[in-house]
C-alpha positions, 0 to 999 in steps of 0.5 A: 317722812315715810313715803311708802305709806300713801295713806298716812296723814300728812299733818304739815300739808293740812297746816300749810293749806290752812295757813296759806288760806288764812294769809288772805287776811294779812294780804288784804289788810295790808292792801288798805295801808299799802301805797298801791290803790285798792278798794279802800285806802288809809290816808297814811300809807307805808312802803312796808305794806306794799312790800308785804303784799308783793312778798305774799303774792310771790308764793301764796297762791303758787304754794296753795295750788301745789298743795291742791294738786297733791290732794287732788291726786290723792283723792282721785287715786283713793276714791275714783273720778266719779266720787271725786266729781260728786264730792269735790266739785259741789264743795267748790261751786256751791260756796262760790255761788253763795258767797258771790251772791250774798257776801260779795254783793254786800261787800260791793254795796259797802264799797259803792256807798263809800264811793258815793255811787248807787249800787244795783245788784240787778244790773247785767254789768254787775254780773257780766263784768265779774264784779261779783268774783273779787277774792273768789277767782281761785275757786274758778281755777280749782273747778277747771283743774278738778274737772280736767284731772277727773276726765284725764284720770277716767280716760287716760290713766295708763298713759298718764301713769307712764308719763308721770313716771318719766317726768318724776324720774327725770326730776329726781335724777336731775340733782336739783337742776329741775328747779332752774327749768321750772321758771321757764315753764312758768314763763311759758304758761304765762305767755300762753295765758296772754293768748286768751282773747279778752272778752268784748266790753269787759265781760268777765273771762271766768278766770281762764287766764289765771287758770292757765298761769297757775296750772304749772303749780297744780300739775307739779302738786299732782306729780308730787302726789303721784310719786311721794319721793318728789314730795320729799324732794321738795323739802330737801335743800341741796348744794345745787339748789343753794349755790345756783340760787345764790348766784342768780340772786347775786347777779339779779341784785347787781344787774344794771337798770338799763332795759336791754333785752338780756337784762329784761330776760334775766329779770323775767327769769329771776322773778319766775324762779323766786315763787318756786324757791319760796314754795319749796321753802314753805314745804321745808319749814312746815315739814320740819316744824309742823308735821305733828298732830296739832289741835290748833292747825287741825282746827285752822285747816277745817276753818280756813275755807270759811275764814277765806270766804268771809274775810274779804267782807270784814276786811272792807267793813272794819277797814272802812271804820279804821281809816277814819280813826286817828291811830298809828298805821301799824296799830290799825293794821294789827286791829284789822287783822286780829278783828277779821280773824276772830270774827270769821273764826267765830262765824265758823265755830258758832254758825257754820258748824252749828247749822247744817244748811250753812255748812253745806252752803259755805263749805259744801259739806253735808252735816 
């Protein structure tokens, strides 16, 4: 990768962003067949789908926020904070509001009918308790991140450049040891998120806790945008990383099952390390195999926003039908994933892209 050319199209990040968004279909479809309770559940379940859900959860949103932070810095530095706010914030807020009011209300009505409960869209509890949010919580996070990044860029740009240069220099000169510090920062941000007081009477907190928890990944993405050598570092395995990870994994898999303080702390650390490891693996894989112009990934990147906004409704709609049909569990899962993907892709191709008003409402773009 030519790190000196900051305006060169980085194809693998477009592909990675599209895939991470689309993985929501697999994640939520697997929930229907996992052993953990979800909105709807098939009678027959499998630990395979429980493990699949846990595995995707480990890296999907952390990697997505790293990519989002990277593009946030790139867009801010290229266009400035005023244009960034005027373009990026509406592109998140408008689809968030429209999807919450329309698609998520239909989704909740279907679930209430399935459970035999009366659904009333006009009740205060529905809105105050955040029942409208569902899978859109990460958009709240992006709004916070973008607003804060814009303010910092506008008023503290020089200071942040010096701080960013220092942090990136420490990372790049650490010979890979920074990877083992990142889990400690993750745990610190998780601890801070627990300090956010819970609103009374189950009032929705607007994803504030989640925003704090995932902010470390977004900040890391911003740093990678600030110093392209750091993006290159993400994709380079080295002996320090590999040996350290193997040692930690070996200890983690062989620690006793007792709940001693030392065992508990090591368990926390190992579980905070693996998301970073998987994120870096994503960067490595996508850079190595998908850093070329591709019609498919270009389309997927453009359609992924629509696919994500609409997929949850169709996973539930098709899932409610499939759970009552006598088919093998893996066949049901395959049908649910493929039918949801093609339905949402067709919606993007023949409705969102064809009608400027829908393109604006569900993608925040002016046709």
